N, C-alpha and C positions, 0 to 999 in steps of 0.2 A: 311169280314176280318177274318182271322184265330184267334181263341181264344186260341188254344193250344200252350203251350210254346215249344212243340216239332215240330211245323210246321214253316217253313221258308217262308217268303214272297219273292218270286223270281220275277225278272223283266228283261227287256232288258239289264239293266246295270250290274246286278250281276249274270245272268244266267250261263255264261261261268265259272266263278269262283266257283259258288256253286254247279252246276250240272255237267257240261261237264268236269270239272277237278277233280271231286270227285271220289276217288277210292272206289268202293263198289256200293251198290244198292241205287238208288234214285227213288222215286215215285213223279211225278209232276202232280198236278191237274190243268188242264187248265179250267178256269171258268170265269163267268161274273156276276156282281151284279143283272142283269135283268133276269138271267137264272133260271127258276123254278127247273128243274132237278138238277142243280148244288147245289141248297140249300138242295135238298133231299140227295145227296151223301156226302155233306160236313161233317155231324156228323160222318159218317162211316170213312171218310178219317182221321178225328181227332182221333177217337178211335184207328185205326190201327197205326197211328203215335205214339201215346202214348205207345201202346203195343209192337211195334217192334223197338222202338228207341234204347233200350238196346241191341238189337240183330244186330244193325248196319244199320237199314233202315233210310235213310234221306228222309224227306217228305217236299215238297214245294208246294205252291199254286201260280199260275200265272194268273193274271187278263188279259184276252185276249184284252180287250179294252185299258188297260194302257200299254200293251207290245206287240204291233202289229208285231214288227220285229221277235221276238222269235216265236210267234204264226205262222207266215208265214213260217219261217225256217223249222218248224216241220210239216207243212201242216195241221194245225188245222182248220177244216172246220165245225165240229160239237162239241158242248160242252154239258155236260162235257166230256172232253177227259183226260184220265189218262195215262201218258206215264211212262214206267219203263226204267231207264237208268242203265246200269252196266258199271262201269269204263268209264262213259261219252258217251257210245253208247246206242242208243235206242234198247232195247231187246224185248219189248212188248208194246202193246197199248190196252186200253179198252175205248170204246166210249159209252157214255150214262150212265144213272143212273142204275147201276147193284147192285145185292145183295152183301152184305158184304163178304159172303163166296167166291164169284167169285174173288174179289180183294185179299182176304187173300190167296187163292190158288196160285195166281200169285206171291205174295210176297214170299211165302214159296218155290215155284219153283225156283225163281231167287236168293234167299238168300242162298240156299243150296249149 
């Protein structure tokens, strides 16, 4: 579960409204409770959500086990997968537990 107040829990029911219809940049962390690498990347996602919230970044976390339709729609086969959406369209994807700098570069690239 996300602990940051700047992270939105997204699921099959609210994904369209929160991410696909969002004007601007959204970063969605596709994860699962049993996934070790997901737990490694989670604090990094939370830090980035806090730091970039004021700059217009919307961050969501989607539990792939609880939301199989959205996971299938976006072809999530490995987790963690972090997808970047700009105005509702996927513009980038990062798979696996990557260093913070890698995610931050993607955010800066797409926010600009």
